[in-house]
C-alpha positions in Angstrom: 11.9 -68.6 -152.7 11.9 -72.4 -153.3 13.2 -71.7 -156.8 15.9 -69.3 -155.6 19.6 -70.4 -156.1 21.4 -71.1 -152.9 22.7 -68.0 -151.1 26.2 -67.8 -149.7 24.9 -68.0 -146.2 23.0 -71.2 -147.1 26.0 -72.8 -148.7 28.2 -72.0 -145.8 25.7 -73.7 -143.4 26.4 -77.1 -145.2 29.4 -79.3 -144.5 31.7 -79.8 -147.4 31.0 -83.5 -147.6 27.2 -82.8 -147.6 27.5 -80.1 -150.2 29.6 -82.2 -152.6 27.4 -85.2 -152.1 24.0 -83.5 -152.4 24.5 -80.6 -154.8 28.1 -80.6 -156.1 26.9 -82.0 -159.5 24.2 -79.4 -159.7 26.7 -76.6 -159.1 29.0 -78.0 -161.7 26.1 -78.3 -164.2 25.1 -74.7 -163.6 28.6 -73.5 -164.2 29.0 -75.6 -167.2 25.8 -74.4 -168.7 27.3 -70.9 -168.4 30.4 -72.1 -170.1 28.6 -73.4 -173.1 26.2 -70.4 -173.3 23.0 -72.1 -172.5 20.1 -69.8 -173.3 17.8 -71.5 -170.9 20.2 -71.0 -168.0 20.6 -67.3 -168.8 16.8 -66.7 -169.3 15.7 -68.0 -165.9 16.1 -65.7 -162.9 15.8 -66.8 -159.3 12.0 -66.7 -159.5 11.9 -69.2 -162.4 8.9 -67.4 -163.7 7.1 -64.1 -162.8 4.5 -64.2 -160.0 1.8 -62.9 -162.3 1.4 -61.9 -165.9 4.0 -59.1 -166.6 2.8 -56.0 -168.4 6.4 -54.7 -168.8 9.1 -57.1 -170.0 11.7 -54.3 -170.1 12.5 -51.0 -168.4 14.2 -47.8 -169.6 14.9 -45.5 -166.6 15.8 -41.9 -167.7 17.4 -40.7 -164.5 17.8 -36.9 -164.3 20.5 -36.5 -161.7 20.6 -33.4 -159.6 16.9 -32.9 -158.8 14.8 -31.3 -161.5 12.5 -28.5 -160.3 8.9 -29.7 -160.5 7.9 -26.0 -160.3 9.5 -25.3 -163.7 8.5 -28.5 -165.4 5.2 -30.2 -164.3 3.6 -28.6 -161.2 2.6 -25.0 -161.9 1.9 -22.8 -158.9 0.5 -19.3 -159.8 0.6 -18.3 -156.1 4.4 -18.3 -156.1 4.4 -15.9 -159.0 1.9 -13.6 -157.3 4.0 -13.7 -154.1 7.4 -13.6 -155.7 9.9 -12.2 -153.2 7.5 -12.4 -150.2 8.3 -14.7 -147.3 7.0 -18.3 -147.5 4.6 -18.8 -144.6 6.3 -20.7 -141.8 3.3 -23.0 -141.3 3.9 -24.3 -144.8 7.4 -25.4 -143.8 6.4 -26.7 -140.4 9.2 -28.6 -138.6 11.0 -29.8 -141.7 14.8 -30.1 -141.6 16.2 -27.8 -144.2 19.5 -28.2 -145.9 22.5 -26.3 -144.6 22.5 -24.2 -147.8 19.3 -22.3 -147.0 18.5 -23.3 -143.4 20.3 -20.3 -142.0 18.3 -17.7 -144.0 16.2 -15.4 -141.9 13.7 -15.1 -144.7 12.8 -17.7 -147.3 11.3 -15.7 -150.2 8.9 -17.3 -152.6 10.1 -17.8 -156.1 7.6 -17.8 -159.0 8.4 -19.8 -162.1 10.0 -17.9 -165.0 8.2 -20.1 -167.5 4.6 -20.4 -168.5 2.5 -23.6 -168.5 -0.2 -24.8 -170.8 -2.7 -27.7 -171.0 -2.1 -30.6 -173.4 -3.6 -33.9 -174.4 -7.2 -35.0 -173.9 -6.8 -34.7 -170.1 -5.5 -31.2 -170.2 -2.2 -32.1 -168.5 -0.3 -29.0 -167.5 3.3 -29.0 -168.7 5.9 -26.2 -168.8 6.7 -24.5 -172.0 10.3 -25.4 -171.4 9.3 -28.9 -172.5 7.6 -28.4 -175.9 8.3 -32.0 -177.0 7.0 -33.6 -173.8 3.9 -31.5 -174.2 3.3 -33.5 -177.4 3.3 -36.9 -175.6 0.9 -35.8 -172.8 -1.6 -38.5 -173.9 1.2 -41.2 -173.6 2.5 -40.4 -170.1 1.3 -40.8 -166.5 2.5 -37.8 -164.6 3.1 -38.2 -160.8 3.3 -34.9 -159.0 3.4 -36.3 -155.5 6.7 -38.3 -155.4 8.4 -37.9 -152.1 11.6 -39.2 -150.5 13.4 -39.1 -147.1 16.8 -37.8 -148.2 17.6 -34.1 -148.6 21.2 -34.4 -150.0 22.2 -35.8 -153.4 24.2 -38.8 -152.6 21.8 -40.5 -150.2 18.8 -39.4 -152.3 20.2 -40.9 -155.6 21.4 -44.0 -153.7 17.8 -44.4 -152.3 16.2 -44.2 -155.7 18.7 -46.6 -157.3 18.8 -49.2 -154.5 15.9 -48.6 -152.1 18.2 -47.6 -149.3 20.1 -44.4 -148.5 23.2 -46.3 -147.3 25.5 -47.6 -150.0 26.0 -51.4 -150.5 22.5 -52.6 -151.5 21.8 -54.0 -154.9 20.5 -51.6 -157.5 17.0 -51.9 -159.0 18.3 -53.1 -162.3 20.3 -55.8 -160.5 17.2 -56.9 -158.6 15.3 -57.2 -161.9 18.1 -59.2 -163.4 18.4 -61.5 -160.4 14.7 -62.1 -160.2 13.8 -62.4 -163.9 17.0 -63.3 -165.6 17.9 -62.3 -169.1 15.9 -62.1 -172.3 19.1 -62.1 -174.5 21.9 -64.5 -174.0 24.4 -62.3 -175.8 24.0 -59.0 -173.9 23.9 -58.1 -170.2 20.4 -58.0 -168.7 21.3 -54.6 -167.1 23.0 -51.8 -169.1 23.9 -48.3 -168.0 24.5 -45.2 -170.2 25.8 -41.8 -168.9 25.5 -38.6 -170.9 28.8 -37.1 -171.9 27.2 -33.7 -172.7 25.8 -33.1 -169.2 27.1 -30.8 -166.5 29.1 -32.7 -163.9 27.5 -30.9 -160.9 27.0 -34.1 -158.8 29.2 -37.2 -159.1 27.9 -40.6 -160.1 29.3 -43.8 -158.7 29.4 -47.3 -160.2 27.7 -48.6 -157.0 24.5 -46.9 -158.2 24.2 -49.7 -160.7 26.1 -52.3 -158.6 24.9 -55.7 -157.5 25.6 -55.2 -153.8 25.4 -58.6 -152.1 23.7 -60.2 -155.1 25.9 -62.3 -157.5 28.1 -59.9 -159.4 26.8 -61.1 -162.8 23.7 -58.9 -162.1 25.5 -55.6 -161.8 24.9 -53.0 -164.5 27.4 -52.9 -167.4 28.3 -49.3 -168.5 28.4 -48.7 -172.2 30.5 -45.7 -173.2 30.9 -43.6 -176.4 34.0 -44.1 -178.5 35.8 -47.0 -180.2 35.5 -49.3 -177.1 31.9 -49.2 -175.8 32.7 -51.6 -173.0 36.1 -51.4 -171.4 38.5 -54.3 -171.8 36.1 -56.2 -174.1 38.4 -56.1 -177.2 41.1 -58.8 -177.5 44.6 -57.5 -177.1 46.7 -57.3 -180.2 47.8 -60.8 -181.3 45.1 -62.6 -179.4 42.6 -64.3 -181.8 39.0 -65.3 -180.9 40.2 -69.0 -181.1 43.0 -68.3 -178.5 40.5 -66.5 -176.3 38.0 -69.4 -176.5 40.7 -71.9 -175.5 41.8 -69.7 -172.6 38.2 -69.3 -171.3 37.7 -73.1 -171.5 40.8 -73.7 -169.5 39.9 -70.9 -167.0 36.4 -72.4 -166.7 37.7 -75.8 -165.6 40.0 -74.2 -163.0 37.1 -72.2 -161.7 34.9 -75.3 -161.5 37.6 -77.0 -159.5 37.8 -74.0 -157.1 34.0 -73.8 -156.8 33.9 -77.5 -155.6 36.5 -76.7 -152.9 35.4 -73.3 -151.7 31.6 -73.5 -152.2 31.5 -69.9 -153.2 28.7 -69.1 -155.7 30.6 -65.9 -156.7 32.9 -68.2 -158.7 30.0 -69.2 -160.9 29.2 -65.5 -161.4 32.8 -65.0 -162.5 32.5 -67.8 -165.0 29.2 -66.3 -166.3 30.7 -62.8 -166.7 33.7 -64.1 -168.6 31.4 -66.0 -171.0 29.1 -63.0 -171.4 32.1 -60.8 -172.2 33.2 -63.3 -174.9 29.7 -63.2 -176.5 29.6 -59.4 -176.2 32.6 -59.1 -178.5 30.2 -59.6 -181.4 26.9 -58.4 -179.9 28.0 -55.0 -178.6 29.4 -53.7 -182.0 26.1 -54.6 -183.6 24.0 -52.9 -180.9 26.1 -49.7 -180.9 26.4 -49.3 -184.7 24.0 -46.6 -185.8 24.6 -47.0 -189.5 21.2 -48.6 -190.1 19.4 -45.7 -188.4 17.5 -43.4 -190.8 17.8 -39.6 -191.1 14.1 -39.5 -190.0 15.0 -41.2 -186.8 17.9 -38.9 -186.1 15.7 -35.9 -186.8 13.1 -37.3 -184.4 15.6 -37.4 -181.5 17.3 -34.1 -182.4 20.6 -32.8 -183.7 22.7 -34.2 -180.8 21.6 -37.8 -181.7 24.3 -38.3 -184.2 27.0 -37.6 -181.6 27.8 -40.7 -179.6 27.5 -40.4 -175.9 25.0 -37.5 -175.8 21.7 -37.9 -174.1 19.9 -38.0 -177.4 22.3 -40.7 -178.8 21.9 -42.7 -175.6 18.2 -42.6 -176.0 18.5 -44.2 -179.4 21.0 -46.7 -178.0 18.5 -47.5 -175.2 15.8 -48.3 -177.9 18.3 -50.5 -179.8 19.1 -52.4 -176.6 15.4 -52.8 -175.8 14.9 -54.1 -179.3 17.6 -56.7 -178.5 15.7 -57.7 -175.3 17.9 -56.1 -172.7 15.9 -56.3 -169.5 16.8 -53.0 -167.8 18.5 -49.9 -169.3 19.2 -46.9 -167.1 20.4 -43.5 -168.5 21.9 -40.9 -166.2 21.9 -37.3 -167.2 23.5 -34.9 -164.7 23.2 -31.1 -164.3 19.8 -30.5 -162.7 21.2 -29.0 -159.5 20.1 -25.3 -159.9 20.9 -23.6 -156.6 21.5 -20.3 -158.4 20.7 -19.8 -162.1 17.4 -21.6 -162.4 16.4 -19.7 -165.6 19.6 -20.6 -167.5 20.0 -24.0 -165.9 16.5 -25.3 -166.6 16.5 -24.0 -170.2 19.8 -25.8 -170.8 18.8 -29.1 -169.3 15.5 -29.1 -171.1 17.2 -28.4 -174.4 19.5 -31.4 -173.9 16.8 -33.9 -172.8 13.3 -32.8 -173.8 13.2 -33.8 -177.5 15.0 -37.1 -177.1 12.9 -38.2 -174.1 9.7 -37.6 -176.0 11.2 -39.1 -179.2 12.0 -42.3 -177.2 8.3 -42.8 -176.3 7.2 -42.0 -179.8 9.8 -44.3 -181.3 9.0 -47.2 -179.0 5.3 -46.9 -179.7 5.6 -46.8 -183.5 7.8 -49.9 -183.3 5.3 -51.8 -181.1 7.6 -51.8 -178.1 6.0 -49.3 -175.8 3.2 -51.7 -174.8 5.6 -53.9 -172.9 8.4 -51.5 -172.2 8.1 -49.3 -169.1 9.8 -45.8 -169.4 10.4 -43.8 -166.3 11.7 -40.1 -166.2 12.7 -38.3 -163.0 15.4 -37.3 -160.5 16.1 -37.9 -156.8 14.1 -35.0 -155.4 12.5 -31.7 -156.4 13.3 -28.0 -155.6 12.0 -25.6 -153.0 9.2 -23.1 -153.5 11.5 -20.5 -151.9 14.7 -18.9 -153.2 18.1 -20.0 -151.9 20.1 -16.8 -151.4 19.2 -13.5 -152.9 16.2 -13.2 -155.2 15.7 -10.9 -158.2 12.9 -10.3 -160.7 14.8 -12.1 -163.4 16.5 -15.0 -161.7 16.6 -17.1 -158.6 17.9 -20.4 -157.1 16.1 -23.3 -155.5 17.4 -25.7 -152.8 16.7 -29.4 -152.5 13.1 -30.4 -151.7 12.2 -34.0 -150.8 8.6 -33.5 -149.8 7.0 -33.5 -153.2 8.2 -33.5 -156.8 7.3 -34.8 -160.3 8.2 -37.8 -162.4 6.5 -39.4 -165.3 6.1 -43.0 -166.6 4.9 -44.3 -169.9 4.1 -47.7 -171.5 4.4 -51.1 -169.8 1.0 -51.2 -168.1 0.8 -47.6 -166.9 -2.3 -45.5 -167.5 -1.7 -42.9 -170.2 -2.7 -39.3 -170.2 -3.4 -39.0 -166.5 -2.0 -36.9 -163.6 -1.7 -38.6 -160.2 -1.6 -36.8 -156.9 -2.1 -33.2 -155.8 0.2 -30.7 -154.0 -0.6 -27.5 -152.1 -0.7 -24.1 -153.7 3.0 -23.6 -152.9 4.2 -26.9 -154.4 5.6 -27.6 -151.0 3.5 -30.3 -149.4 1.3 -33.2 -150.6 -2.4 -32.9 -150.3 -3.4 -36.3 -151.7 -2.1 -39.5 -153.2 1.6 -39.4 -152.2 4.0 -41.8 -153.8 7.1 -42.8 -151.9 10.3 -44.2 -153.4 9.4 -47.7 -152.1 5.9 -47.3 -153.7 7.5 -46.5 -157.0 9.8 -49.6 -156.8 6.9 -51.8 -155.7 4.9 -50.6 -158.7 7.7 -51.1 -161.2 8.3 -54.7 -160.0 4.5 -55.3 -160.1 4.4 -54.2 -163.7 7.3 -56.6 -164.4 5.3 -59.5 -162.9 6.9 -59.5 -159.5 5.3 -59.3 -156.1 7.9 -57.0 -154.4 7.6 -58.7 -151.0 8.6 -62.1 -152.6 11.7 -61.0 -154.4 14.2 -61.5 -151.6 17.8 -62.5 -150.9 19.3 -63.8 -147.7 22.5 -62.0 -146.6 24.2 -62.1 -143.3 21.2 -63.8 -141.6 18.5 -61.4 -142.9 16.2 -61.5 -146.0 16.5 -58.3 -148.0 14.4 -56.9 -150.8 14.4 -53.8 -153.0 11.5 -52.2 -151.1 13.0 -53.0 -147.7 10.1 -53.4 -145.3 7.7 -51.0 -147.0 6.2 -50.1 -150.3 2.7 -50.4 -151.9 1.8 -50.8 -155.5 0.2 -47.6 -156.8 -2.9 -49.3 -158.3 -4.5 -46.1 -159.4 -1.9 -45.7 -162.2 -1.9 -49.3 -163.4 -4.0 -50.5 -166.3 
């Protein structure tokens, strides 16, 4: 905290004369360093240095929006298949609040998975046959079958995973990483977001999911898109040369410095930093998004969609390219996992779009020597119910939202490989041992990045906030 930059609350508690006399030159120097593109200024976050040796320098979060069914992917329950169509025992549900989509059903029939499971890797990790490529990396991943959350609806659940709070307005996890640790690359944002264009748009995504909240806005995620303009408004208008743009930014920077001295608002410095970053990105972004140097072997590894910009597979390659260029945090969003009706067709479609590329990313990072210090996370905002929503048949069924237990996996970056953490009951409905809460996941991710989660804080409106709120424990069992 002693090394943290002054918060807005702190600056407003000083008189203008005191501020100009004591720290005005420091503020000007900080803004000027952004103007001239100082690498040291961009590399240092609020912590100055990690609290301990980091095992993960970078993160790729493969967010599967909509709630993938753990019962069709990673947590096989033969009892559901045996009891297919029979009522789920009421004692298993207990006093849980159900969603309005299935809470009014008089009977909640058990739904057995349509897919088979098989054991893989030295540990014999059970993985669904809908994920044949993930099966091949069983020895590289740490499977967590006991994730749990508090939200039962999509918007608060996704917001919770992305920001540590169900209510919109908090900084996203990528923004916290950027704020605390700074950037490893002076020419690209420290937090970049990619959204699959080939995914079903069943649930909306909002830019606030990768926003900076009350942190300085320079830490918000920057979305890269497919097409001729990967970042909106980055290209100079027709007739505006780089020389003219440079002169304009210099003049604008001086005006902003003058305004900062008068208004004492740190957000002005963030605005200067963003303008300078955009100028540098005019050359760095085309290089990062140009796949012409990728080999046919690499495209084959990631699958046929990988040559189509904006697909999940292409975004996985782009994530690797960004990590190679030392982007701190890359988050991919792939929608379409909300199977309330057609689980059979829906799960097959989603796995076909994501399985090969997800596994390829882990393989590719490892063979390039990047997996060791890059943390990869795969998962959604909750799981799916053991019972069928609506009518059930022998050939198809639907599953409602289930926050009590679900599966995610992690790889690289200091996580134990080839292990399964946690155990659920025979119905895949409740946790029996080693539960992992959303706050625990965030605490563990920060720990792997060298941060003690209780010490990465920001004062806003009189209170100190952190990603893990007032909870969270590092899951030491999965850390090497």
